N, C-alpha and C positions, 0 to 999 in steps of 0.2 A: 481725680475720683478716684475712692479706697475701690479698694479690693471689695466692702458689706456692700456700697454701689450695685455692680457690677452682680456680685452674687443674688442684690436681688432681685434683676432684673430674669437673671437665667431660672433664679425661681419661678419666677412668673410665668417663665414661659415652658416649665419642667423638664429644664434642659441640662444635665451636667456639664462643668468646664472640658473645654473640650482641651487636649494636652499640649497641643499646636494650631496656632493659623493656617488651616492648607484645607485646602478646598471640597472636602468631604464635609469638617465639618462648619463650614457656611454652609453649605447646603442643606443641613440638618440644624440647625439654626434657625435660616430662615421660613426652614417646612414649620420650626416647633413656633416659630413666631406667629405667623399666618392661620395658623389654628390654633391659636393660644387666646391675639391680642386685636380685637374687633376696631376695624376701621368704622369713624364714630363722632359726633360731629354736636354734641350734647352741650357742652360749655358754650359753644356758640350758640346752638340756642335760646340755653340761657343769659345771655349776653356775660356770662364769666368771659375774662382773657387769655388768649391765649399765648404763655410764656415760654421761650423758648430758650430757658436757659436751663443748664446741667441737672440743679439741683431741682428743680422742679420738676423735670423729662425723668429724672429717676424716679420723683416722688411720686408722679401720676402714673407713670405705666409700670415703675417696679414695686415699691411700697401700697399704694393709692387699688392697684390695680387694675386700674384705667385700659382704653382706647383710645385713641387719637384720628383726626384727621390727619391728613397725605405731611404738612410742613410738621408735625407733632412724632407722625409715626414715623418718617424718613432717619428726624433729625434724631431719635430713640435709639432705634439700633441702631445707628453711626456711633456711639456712644459706648453701648455694647461693643461694637468689632472692634472698638478703637481698644479697650481694656482689656481684650482678650488674646492681642496686639495684630487685629487684621489695619493697615493701609486705607479708611473708606472715605472720603471727600462727600461733602453734598455740592451737587447742580444742578444748573434748572431746568426742570423741567416742560411740556406743554404738549397737557391729553388733546387725541381731536384735532393736532392742529393744521392735519394732513385734510379733516374737514372746513373746519371754523377758521381759520388762518393764524397766524401772529398773536391779534390777543389775549390768545389762549398761552401768551408765554406769561409767564408770573405767578399763575394760575396754581401750580402743581413742583413738587420737585424731583428727586431720587440718588440713587448712591451709585459710585465707583467704590468699588473693592477691588486692592490689591493681593494676590495672594499665589503661592509660587511659581513666578514670573507671569501668572495671566491676568486681565483684569475684565471682570466680571458688574452687569448692568444687575444693581439689586434695586426693587424697590417694593417696602413692605406698604406704602403708602396708597396705594389701591384698592378700593371696594374690590376690582374683580383679580387680584394679583395675577400674577405670573405663575406659575406651579413652580419654579426651582427659579438661582438666577442663572442669568446667563452670559456665557461667554463674550464679551465686546469682538466682534469679528463679523465680519458682512457671513450672512448664509442663514439658512434654514435649522431651525430645531424641535426635534421632536422629544416630548416632554410629556409619558404617560399616553391619556387618548389624545391632548392638542397637538399644533405645532404651532412654533411662533418663527421669527425671522429679525433680521436684524439688518439693519439697510445703512452705509453713511451717507449724507446728504451733503456732507461737503468738511473742511478740515474740520471743523470743529462742532456737528452738528451730527446724533445720530436717529435716527428713527425703529423703534419698537413696536412693531405689525402682532397685535394680539390673536388670539383662534378669533374664527367667523363667530360663534356662539358667543362671547364677551358681551362687556356692557357698553364697551368701546370697541374701534376700530386698530389706537393706536397711542404709543406718545413717544412724541421726540423729549430729545433729551441735551442740550452744551457737554460739554466734557470744562470749561472750564470751572474752579473751586469758587465752592460760597462757605461763609458765613454763616451760620442759623439767624445770624439778626437779616441777616437782608431777605427773609421771608416773614419777618413778624407784621409788617404790615398789611400783606394779604392776607396773614392767615386771618387776622382781627375784622376784617375789611366786609366780607357776607356770610348772612346766616342763610340762604336760603333754607332747603324741607330741612326736616329732620332724618338725617341718616345711619343708619346702625347695621356695618353687613360684615359675618362669620363663616367660614368654610371650617365646616368639623362633620364628624363623621363621615362623609362621604356624599355632604350638603354643601349649596352655597344658600344661608340664610339670611335676610335681607330681609331692614323696616322703615320703609319707606314714612311719615307721619305714624298713620292710623293703618297699614297697609302689610302683613307680614309674608310674604316669598318666599316659600324651600322649592329650589331646586336639585333634579339628582343629576348624577353623571350622566344617566343616559337621559336626558331631560324633562321629566314630566312636572309638571313645576301642583306647587298647590298654592294657593292665594282666599288668604282670608282678613277680614277686618277684627280688629282690638274694637270691643265695645263697653268697659268700667276699666276705671283706673285701676281695677285688681287686677286686673289682665294683661296687661302694660307691664305693671312693676313686674308679672311673674314672669311678661316674655321678654323681659330685660332681661332680669337677675338666672331665668334656667337659661333659658337658648340661649344667649348673648353674653351672658356672663360679667353685666354691667355691676358690679356693688351699690346695690339701692344704699347704704349709709352714704355714700359720697356726695350723691346726689342734696341727701336727708328729705323729707315729707313735701317742706314747699320747694324746692324744686322737682321731686315729682310730679308735684299736682299744677308746679307752672306748667311743666314741660307736657303735660297731658294738655293744658290747653291750648297749649300752644298747637298742638299737632292736632286738635281741633278745627281751629283756623284755614291750618292748612289742609287737613284732609274735605273742609264745607268748600275751597278753592277751584279744590282737586276733579270733587263731583263737578262742578259747575262749572268749571272747564271742559269735560269731558260729554259732561250735556249738551252743549253751545259746537262741540266740534262735532257731534252730529245731524 
């Protein structure tokens, strides 16, 4: 990676290059990323391949100013941290394995970052991320209005407990290092439903198919359905910061059609559940 590559990622998140790779700088970089880079699976919806190579990740997140799903986001953030001087290790993750079992392994990843004789759990690949990195030590951690906890399950597996109002209850992760290539197959294996999430201005913004949800820190929720492709495009660009020129007109309209099918299925499932 070049200095220009790292600078493109720093510019993307609006953060100056830190003078040294220490813990305060790690927190600043993490906060800037979670406020500027959306969690999104748009490329997966459109059938575009997810490529976990350094050049492609820097191009997507830095130069094209896109977001991505967990496998991409944590890999791209690892590149940024390594370029600044941190020791950043990509590891296996499992969201909500506590309730859904071992089949969750391989469906997520995370980072272990070494700084100032301390190892930190860093995860920018969650739709509902932790407020800050967590020190890799058992205990409870109060960050803002939320409390998190880290629990060591065995020699190689840890569990990070999210706060009660989060979208998931916990994330398990192993400590063994993984290469980016380890996650390529899984990153390209599931489409699911369109998801775009971003935390900014004190709000959690979420788009699922055609439903937008905005939650304040106090828990007040506003939900509405997008009814036109123009409103869809405006929401992607203005709320989530997705560059429409990167999708292209054909990609945008294809995504609108895909989300229409997803929204119809959701309405049908909700009606049948009553």
